[in-house]
C-alpha positions as CSV (number, residue, x, y, z in Angstrom):
1,M,-61.3,-99.7,-281.2
2,K,-58.2,-101.8,-280.5
3,C,-57.5,-102.7,-276.9
4,I,-54.7,-100.5,-275.5
5,L,-53.4,-103.4,-273.4
6,C,-53.6,-106.6,-275.4
7,G,-54.1,-105.0,-278.9
8,G,-57.1,-107.2,-279.6
9,D,-60.2,-106.1,-281.4
10,Q,-62.8,-107.7,-279.0
11,T,-63.7,-104.4,-277.4
12,V,-67.2,-103.0,-277.0
13,V,-68.6,-99.8,-275.6
14,F,-70.0,-100.9,-272.2
15,Y,-70.8,-97.5,-270.7
16,T,-71.3,-93.9,-272.0
17,E,-71.1,-91.0,-269.6
18,P,-74.4,-89.1,-270.5
19,K,-73.2,-85.6,-269.5
20,L,-69.7,-85.6,-271.1
21,K,-70.6,-88.1,-273.9
22,E,-67.5,-90.2,-272.9
23,D,-67.4,-93.8,-274.1
24,Y,-65.8,-96.4,-272.0
25,Y,-64.6,-99.6,-273.6
26,R,-64.2,-103.1,-272.3
27,C,-62.0,-105.7,-273.8
28,G,-63.3,-109.3,-274.3
29,T,-59.8,-110.7,-274.3
30,C,-58.0,-109.2,-271.3
31,D,-61.0,-107.5,-269.6
32,L,-59.4,-104.1,-269.5
33,R,-61.8,-101.1,-269.1
34,F,-60.6,-97.8,-270.6
35,V,-61.9,-94.4,-271.6
36,D,-62.0,-93.3,-275.2
37,P,-58.4,-92.1,-275.9
38,E,-59.8,-89.0,-277.5
39,R,-61.3,-88.0,-274.1
40,R,-58.1,-87.9,-272.1
41,L,-57.0,-84.7,-270.5
42,G,-53.5,-84.8,-271.9
43,S,-50.3,-83.9,-270.1
44,P,-50.9,-80.2,-269.2
45,G,-54.4,-80.9,-267.8
46,E,-53.1,-83.9,-265.8
47,K,-50.2,-82.0,-264.3
48,S,-52.5,-79.2,-263.2
49,R,-54.7,-81.7,-261.5
50,Y,-51.9,-83.5,-259.8
51,E,-50.6,-80.2,-258.4
52,T,-53.8,-79.8,-256.4
53,H,-53.2,-83.0,-254.6
54,E,-52.2,-82.7,-250.9
55,N,-49.6,-85.5,-250.7
56,A,-47.0,-84.1,-248.3
57,V,-44.6,-86.8,-247.1
58,E,-45.2,-85.8,-243.5
59,D,-48.9,-86.3,-243.8
60,V,-49.7,-89.3,-241.6
61,R,-52.9,-90.1,-243.6
62,Y,-50.9,-90.2,-246.8
63,Q,-48.3,-92.4,-245.1
64,E,-51.0,-94.8,-243.9
65,F,-52.5,-94.9,-247.4
66,Q,-49.2,-96.3,-248.8
67,R,-48.6,-98.7,-245.8
68,P,-49.8,-101.8,-247.7
69,V,-47.1,-101.4,-250.3
70,I,-44.5,-100.5,-247.7
71,A,-45.4,-103.7,-245.8
72,L,-44.7,-105.7,-249.0
73,I,-41.3,-104.1,-249.2
74,E,-40.6,-104.8,-245.5
75,A,-41.6,-108.4,-245.9
76,K,-38.2,-109.1,-247.5
77,P,-35.8,-106.7,-245.7
78,Q,-32.8,-108.1,-247.5
79,E,-34.2,-106.5,-250.8
80,K,-33.0,-102.9,-250.5
81,K,-33.0,-101.5,-254.0
82,I,-36.5,-99.9,-254.6
83,L,-38.0,-97.9,-257.4
84,D,-41.1,-95.7,-256.7
85,F,-42.6,-95.5,-260.1
86,G,-45.0,-92.6,-260.6
87,C,-44.2,-91.3,-257.1
88,G,-45.8,-87.9,-257.6
89,A,-44.7,-84.8,-255.8
90,G,-44.7,-86.5,-252.4
91,P,-42.4,-89.5,-252.4
92,V,-43.5,-91.1,-249.1
93,I,-41.8,-94.4,-249.6
94,K,-38.4,-92.7,-249.9
95,H,-39.1,-90.5,-246.9
96,L,-40.0,-93.5,-244.7
97,L,-37.5,-96.2,-245.9
98,E,-34.3,-94.4,-246.8
99,P,-33.5,-93.6,-243.1
100,R,-33.7,-97.4,-242.6
101,G,-31.1,-98.3,-245.1
102,Y,-33.2,-98.7,-248.3
103,E,-32.1,-97.2,-251.6
104,V,-35.1,-95.6,-253.1
105,A,-35.0,-94.2,-256.7
106,L,-37.8,-92.0,-257.9
107,Y,-39.5,-91.7,-261.3
108,D,-42.4,-89.5,-262.2
109,P,-43.0,-88.0,-265.6
110,F,-44.1,-84.7,-264.1
111,F,-42.2,-84.3,-260.9
112,F,-39.1,-86.6,-261.1
113,P,-38.6,-87.1,-264.8
114,D,-35.0,-88.4,-264.7
115,R,-35.2,-91.4,-267.0
116,A,-31.7,-92.5,-266.0
117,V,-33.3,-94.5,-263.1
118,L,-35.1,-96.5,-265.8
119,E,-31.8,-97.9,-266.9
120,K,-31.2,-99.9,-263.7
121,T,-32.8,-102.9,-262.2
122,Y,-34.6,-103.2,-258.8
123,D,-35.6,-105.7,-256.1
124,F,-39.0,-104.0,-255.7
125,I,-41.0,-101.5,-257.8
126,A,-43.9,-99.7,-256.2
127,A,-46.6,-98.4,-258.5
128,V,-49.1,-96.7,-256.1
129,E,-52.1,-95.3,-257.8
130,V,-50.3,-95.3,-261.1
131,A,-51.8,-98.0,-263.3
132,E,-55.2,-96.2,-263.7
133,H,-53.4,-93.2,-265.3
134,L,-51.5,-95.1,-268.0
135,Y,-52.2,-94.2,-271.6
136,D,-50.1,-97.1,-272.9
137,P,-50.3,-99.9,-270.2
138,A,-48.8,-102.5,-272.5
139,A,-45.6,-100.5,-272.9
140,E,-45.5,-99.5,-269.2
141,F,-45.9,-103.0,-267.8
142,L,-43.3,-104.3,-270.2
143,L,-40.9,-101.6,-269.0
144,L,-41.7,-102.5,-265.3
145,R,-41.1,-106.2,-265.9
146,N,-37.8,-105.5,-267.5
147,L,-36.7,-103.3,-264.6
148,L,-37.1,-106.1,-262.1
149,K,-34.2,-108.3,-261.0
150,P,-34.9,-112.1,-261.2
151,G,-37.3,-112.8,-258.5
152,G,-38.0,-109.1,-258.0
153,R,-41.5,-107.9,-257.2
154,L,-43.9,-105.2,-258.5
155,G,-46.5,-103.9,-256.1
156,V,-49.5,-102.3,-258.0
157,M,-52.0,-100.4,-256.0
158,T,-55.1,-99.6,-258.1
159,V,-58.8,-100.3,-257.4
160,Q,-60.0,-103.4,-259.2
161,P,-63.5,-103.4,-260.6
162,D,-65.6,-106.5,-260.7
163,E,-69.0,-107.6,-261.9
164,S,-70.7,-105.9,-258.9
165,T,-69.1,-102.5,-259.6
166,D,-71.7,-99.9,-260.4
167,F,-69.6,-98.2,-263.1
168,A,-72.0,-95.3,-263.7
169,N,-71.7,-94.2,-260.0
170,W,-68.2,-95.6,-259.3
171,Y,-66.1,-92.9,-257.5
172,Y,-62.9,-94.1,-259.0
173,R,-63.7,-93.3,-262.6
174,R,-64.9,-89.8,-261.7
175,D,-61.3,-88.6,-261.5
176,P,-60.6,-87.4,-265.1
177,T,-57.0,-88.6,-264.8
178,H,-58.2,-92.2,-264.2
179,V,-58.4,-93.6,-267.7
180,T,-57.6,-97.3,-267.4
181,F,-59.2,-99.9,-265.1
182,Y,-57.9,-103.4,-264.3
183,S,-60.1,-106.2,-263.0
184,R,-58.5,-109.2,-261.3
185,E,-58.8,-111.0,-264.7
186,T,-56.9,-108.2,-266.4
187,L,-54.1,-108.4,-263.8
188,N,-53.9,-112.2,-264.3
189,W,-53.6,-111.6,-268.0
190,I,-50.8,-109.1,-267.4
191,A,-48.9,-111.6,-265.3
192,R,-49.2,-114.3,-268.0
193,H,-48.4,-112.0,-271.0
194,F,-45.4,-110.3,-269.4
195,N,-43.9,-113.5,-268.0
196,F,-44.3,-112.9,-264.3
197,S,-44.0,-116.1,-262.4
198,S,-47.0,-115.2,-260.3
199,V,-49.4,-112.5,-259.1
200,N,-50.7,-112.4,-255.6
201,F,-53.8,-110.4,-254.6
202,H,-53.6,-108.9,-251.2
203,S,-56.8,-106.9,-251.5
204,D,-59.2,-105.5,-254.1
205,R,-56.7,-102.7,-254.6
206,L,-53.2,-104.3,-254.2
207,A,-51.6,-106.9,-256.4
208,E,-48.0,-108.2,-256.1
209,F,-46.3,-109.5,-259.3
210,V,-43.3,-111.7,-258.9
211,A,-40.7,-111.8,-261.7
């Protein structure tokens, strides 16, 4: 099994889900963990699951969940051109920031599939709970890097496993749409490989890449 991020062949099965017989691989080069591609839901199954999410833009709890990324945007208020990549059906960032003068473009393959927004460049790209859904993370991170202006930033919110993570009982992998998992080592590899100038870790679920 080739790694779906770095393309290397140093992958091993490190966990098998006993009930579903799902294999999870771990790459010895970039440390990515990922489910066997043959066990993914596919687009129809994914969309059906996303449609059950309660992510209304007026929901205060959902707004608070996205506050860490919004705070990164607000840290440089002169940077107004934002892309919410994988925004889902409830684009909270646009709802909260556009009234304050930000220009927020939306892209989501299921709910806002206008790829014309992927032909522009941005000061900040938000990817909130997106990375763990990616089937081809190499292609997607390359795209995101190319969409940033010089010095632009990419905020990636995804839970980062480490050596203490009890993968068998880890809640995050139990969502069947979560297929790709990034440790801090993986995110550092992404920063180096895709020529970001730096990556800053704000928590165990928020990383900020700087172009």
